[in-house]
C-alpha positions in Angstrom: -5.9 -47.8 -29.9 -3.6 -44.9 -29.4 -1.5 -46.0 -32.4 -4.6 -46.2 -34.6 -5.7 -42.8 -33.3 -2.4 -41.2 -34.3 -2.4 -42.8 -37.7 -6.1 -41.8 -38.3 -5.5 -38.2 -37.2 -2.4 -37.9 -39.5 -4.0 -39.6 -42.5 -7.3 -37.8 -42.4 -5.6 -34.5 -41.6 -3.4 -34.8 -44.6 -6.2 -36.2 -46.7 -8.1 -33.0 -46.2 -5.5 -31.1 -48.5 -6.2 -32.8 -51.9 -10.0 -32.8 -51.2 -9.9 -29.1 -50.2 -8.0 -28.3 -53.4 -10.7 -29.9 -55.5 -13.5 -28.2 -53.6 -11.7 -24.9 -54.0 -11.4 -25.4 -57.8 -15.0 -26.3 -58.1 -16.3 -23.5 -55.9 -18.1 -26.0 -53.8 -20.7 -24.7 -51.3 -19.7 -24.2 -47.7 -21.6 -27.2 -46.2 -19.1 -29.5 -47.9 -16.3 -27.5 -46.3 -17.8 -27.9 -42.9 -18.2 -31.7 -43.5 -14.6 -31.9 -44.6 -13.4 -30.1 -41.5 -15.4 -32.4 -39.2 -14.2 -35.5 -41.0 -10.6 -34.5 -41.1 -10.1 -32.9 -37.7 -12.9 -33.9 -35.4 -13.8 -37.4 -36.4 -10.4 -39.0 -35.5 -10.8 -37.8 -31.9 -14.5 -38.9 -31.8 -13.5 -42.3 -33.0 -10.8 -42.6 -30.3 -13.3 -41.6 -27.7 -15.9 -44.1 -28.9 -13.3 -46.9 -28.8 -12.1 -46.0 -25.3 -15.6 -46.0 -23.9 -16.7 -49.2 -25.5 -17.0 -52.5 -23.7 -15.5 -54.1 -26.8 -12.9 -51.6 -28.1 -11.6 -53.8 -30.9 -15.1 -54.3 -32.4 -15.8 -50.6 -32.1 -12.5 -49.7 -33.8 -13.4 -52.1 -36.7 -16.6 -50.1 -37.1 -14.7 -46.9 -37.0 -12.4 -48.1 -39.7 -15.3 -49.1 -41.8 -16.8 -45.6 -41.3 -13.4 -44.2 -42.5 -13.7 -46.1 -45.8 -17.4 -45.1 -46.2 -16.6 -41.4 -45.7 -13.7 -41.8 -48.1 -16.0 -43.2 -50.7 -18.3 -40.2 -50.2 -15.5 -37.8 -50.8 -14.5 -39.6 -54.0 -18.0 -38.9 -55.3 -17.9 -35.3 -54.1 -14.6 -34.8 -56.0 -16.4 -36.1 -59.0 -13.8 -38.8 -59.4 -10.9 -36.4 -59.9 -8.3 -38.9 -60.9 -5.3 -38.5 -58.7 -6.9 -37.5 -55.3 -9.6 -40.2 -55.8 -7.0 -42.9 -56.5 -4.8 -41.7 -53.7 -7.6 -41.6 -51.2 -8.8 -45.1 -52.1 -5.2 -46.5 -52.0 -4.4 -45.0 -48.6 -7.7 -46.2 -47.1 -6.9 -49.7 -48.4 -3.4 -49.7 -47.1 -4.3 -49.1 -43.5 -7.1 -51.7 -43.5 -4.7 -54.4 -44.7 -2.2 -53.3 -42.1 -4.8 -53.6 -39.3 -6.7 -56.8 -40.2 -5.7 -58.2 -43.6 -7.3 -58.6 -47.0 -10.6 -60.0 -45.7 -11.2 -56.9 -43.7 -10.2 -54.8 -46.7 -12.9 -56.6 -48.7 -15.6 -55.5 -46.2 -14.5 -51.9 -46.0 -14.1 -51.7 -49.8 -17.7 -52.7 -50.1 -18.7 -50.0 -47.6 -16.6 -47.5 -49.6 -18.2 -48.5 -52.9 -21.8 -48.3 -51.5 -21.2 -44.8 -49.9 -19.6 -43.6 -53.1 -22.5 -44.8 -55.2 -25.1 -43.2 -52.9 -23.3 -39.9 -52.8 -22.7 -39.9 -56.5 -26.4 -40.5 -57.2 -27.4 -37.8 -54.7 -25.1 -35.3 -56.5 -26.5 -36.2 -60.0 -23.7 -38.5 -61.2 -21.1 -35.8 -62.0 -17.7 -36.9 -63.4 -14.6 -34.6 -63.9 -11.5 -36.8 -63.8 -9.0 -34.1 -64.9 -6.4 -33.3 -62.2 -4.8 -29.9 -62.3 -1.3 -29.1 -61.2 -2.7 -27.3 -58.1 -4.5 -30.4 -57.0 -1.4 -32.6 -57.7 0.7 -30.3 -55.5 -2.0 -30.6 -52.8 -1.7 -34.4 -53.0 2.0 -34.6 -52.4 2.1 -34.2 -48.5 -0.4 -37.0 -48.2 1.3 -39.1 -50.8 4.7 -39.0 -49.0 4.0 -38.5 -45.3 1.3 -41.0 -44.7 3.0 -44.1 -46.2 6.2 -43.2 -44.4 4.2 -42.9 -41.1 2.6 -46.3 -41.7 5.9 -47.9 -42.5 7.5 -46.4 -39.4 4.7 -47.7 -37.2 5.0 -51.2 -38.9 8.7 -51.1 -38.3 8.3 -50.2 -34.7 5.7 -52.9 -34.1 7.9 -55.5 -35.8 10.9 -54.4 -33.7 8.7 -54.7 -30.5 7.6 -58.2 -31.5 11.2 -59.2 -32.2 12.4 -58.0 -28.8 9.5 -59.8 -27.1 10.3 -63.0 -29.0 13.9 -62.7 -28.0 12.8 -62.2 -24.3 10.5 -65.2 -24.5 13.3 -67.3 -25.9 15.6 -66.1 -23.1 13.1 -66.8 -20.4 12.5 -70.3 -21.9 16.1 -71.0 -21.3 16.5 -69.6 -17.8 15.6 -71.1 -14.4 13.5 -68.5 -12.6 15.0 -69.0 -9.1 18.7 -69.2 -9.8 19.0 -67.3 -13.1 21.1 -70.2 -14.5 20.1 -72.1 -17.6 17.3 -74.6 -17.2 17.7 -78.3 -17.8 16.3 -78.3 -21.3 18.7 -75.7 -22.6 21.6 -77.4 -20.8 20.8 -80.8 -22.4 20.8 -79.2 -25.8 24.2 -77.7 -25.1 25.5 -81.1 -23.9 24.2 -82.7 -27.0 26.2 -80.3 -29.1 29.3 -80.8 -27.0 29.0 -84.6 -27.2 28.6 -84.4 -31.0 31.7 -82.2 -31.1 33.6 -84.7 -29.0 32.6 -87.5 -31.3 33.9 -85.6 -34.3 37.1 -84.1 -32.8 37.9 -86.1 -29.7 38.3 -82.8 -27.8 37.9 -83.3 -24.1 34.7 -82.3 -22.2 33.3 -83.1 -18.7 29.8 -83.2 -17.3 29.7 -82.4 -13.6 26.7 -83.0 -11.3 26.5 -80.9 -8.2 24.1 -81.8 -5.4 23.6 -79.8 -2.2 24.1 -81.9 0.9 21.2 -81.9 3.5 19.3 -79.3 1.5 16.0 -80.6 2.9 17.0 -79.7 6.4 17.5 -76.1 5.3 14.0 -76.0 3.8 12.5 -77.7 6.8 14.3 -75.7 9.4 14.2 -72.2 7.8 11.6 -72.4 5.1 11.5 -72.3 1.4 12.7 -68.7 1.2 15.9 -69.7 2.8 16.2 -72.7 0.5 15.7 -70.5 -2.5 18.3 -68.1 -1.2 20.8 -71.0 -0.8 20.1 -72.1 -4.4 20.8 -68.6 -5.6 24.0 -68.4 -3.6 25.3 -71.7 -4.9 24.4 -70.6 -8.5 26.6 -67.4 -7.9 29.4 -69.7 -6.8 29.1 -71.7 -10.0 29.2 -68.5 -12.1 32.3 -67.2 -10.3 34.2 -70.5 -10.6 33.5 -71.2 -14.2 34.7 -69.9 -17.6 32.5 -68.2 -20.2 32.7 -71.4 -22.4 31.3 -73.5 -19.5 27.6 -74.1 -19.1 26.1 -74.2 -15.6 22.4 -75.0 -15.1 19.9 -76.0 -12.5 19.1 -79.7 -13.2 16.2 -79.9 -10.8 15.4 -79.5 -7.1 18.7 -79.1 -5.3 20.9 -80.5 -8.1 23.0 -78.5 -10.6 24.8 -79.6 -13.7 27.8 -78.1 -15.4 29.2 -78.7 -18.8 33.0 -78.1 -18.9 34.2 -77.7 -22.5 37.8 -78.3 -23.4 38.5 -79.8 -20.0 40.0 -83.1 -19.0 39.2 -85.1 -15.9 42.2 -83.5 -14.0 41.1 -80.0 -14.9 37.5 -80.8 -13.9 38.7 -82.0 -10.5 40.4 -78.7 -9.9 37.2 -76.9 -10.8 35.2 -79.1 -8.5 37.5 -78.5 -5.6 37.3 -74.8 -6.2 33.5 -75.0 -6.2 33.4 -77.2 -3.1 35.6 -74.8 -1.1 33.6 -71.8 -2.2 30.3 -73.3 -1.3 31.6 -74.1 2.2 32.0 -70.4 2.8 28.5 -69.4 1.7 26.3 -67.7 4.2 22.8 -66.4 3.7 20.9 -64.0 5.9 17.7 -66.1 5.8 19.5 -68.9 7.7 22.2 -67.3 9.9 25.0 -69.5 10.9 23.9 -72.3 8.6 26.5 -73.6 6.1 26.0 -75.8 3.1 28.2 -78.4 1.4 28.1 -80.1 -2.0 28.8 -83.5 -3.4 30.1 -83.5 -6.9 30.3 -86.2 -9.5 32.2 -85.9 -12.8 32.3 -87.9 -16.0 34.6 -87.2 -18.9 33.4 -87.8 -22.5 34.4 -91.1 -23.9 33.8 -93.2 -27.0 31.3 -95.5 -25.4 28.8 -92.6 -24.8 25.8 -92.9 -27.0 23.6 -90.1 -25.6 23.7 -87.2 -23.2 21.6 -89.3 -20.8 24.4 -91.9 -20.7 26.9 -89.1 -19.9 24.6 -87.7 -17.1 24.2 -91.1 -15.7 27.9 -91.6 -15.3 28.3 -88.2 -13.6 25.3 -89.0 -11.4 26.8 -92.3 -10.3 30.0 -90.5 -9.4 28.0 -88.0 -7.4 26.2 -90.7 -5.4 29.6 -92.3 -4.7 30.7 -89.0 -3.2 27.6 -88.9 -1.0 28.2 -92.5 0.1 31.7 -91.7 1.1 30.7 -89.0 3.5 29.5 -86.1 1.3 31.3 -82.7 0.7 33.7 -84.3 -1.8 34.2 -84.8 -5.5 34.3 -88.1 -7.3 35.0 -89.0 -11.0 
């Protein structure tokens, strides 16, 4: 509402100038000047007040916009269809209606404008003087330049805001809200691209599955707050132990997955040991004295892989072998 209020105050305030120029040339009686002042400088604030106090501000604002068009139609008749200011007023009143609610709304407001114009014209005795003097042309220029630029600036700002919000939504759709790592969906998309790259180039890559040992006992013994804190701590370990080209993610529950690009099985084992040793040292204030370990399974890309799920299954099998062999170890 505040944006519409600013645009209405600017548009109607500038629109007063060409109308006033015509009224001055025609030596129009003072009641019309009073009406022009009220329409240009009081009505924008009254419309804003009405919208803010309404139970349905949007519907009230649509009524206000329709009133804008009707008043514009009246002034076109009062100006006796003076060509340039009449065309300018009709064009600007159409522009903002399209910007707010599209062509259908413009059709409704244009009808209100035409009816108001016809009624006012009949009341004035159907006068017509379409000639536009240089004085009136000069009075039209501020409205002609400033208002479209203001509308364009507002539209640009709104588009920019929508773009930023869309980018934020896309970011949030990729991120796990507890750990701040990528979520499973985004990770699987990255793994699909990496598998396709391997199939084209045979460049090495490894999928690593990381599972917290005895995580349930942390949740049961210290609560879910402690469990979440441990998940965040392990996610920080993963970030610190990996390169920028690697992709860590939370796979689900207490399980993480890592995509190691340009890495062989030997290189992945070094990374896994680095992660394992770092996790052993993790301490959290929510569970004093409680340590955590991880079991890690790794699978290097090979020609037999058909899908990412096959790749994950291999790494998952290796991880369960690590658990069966006593946990806190890495298997490939």
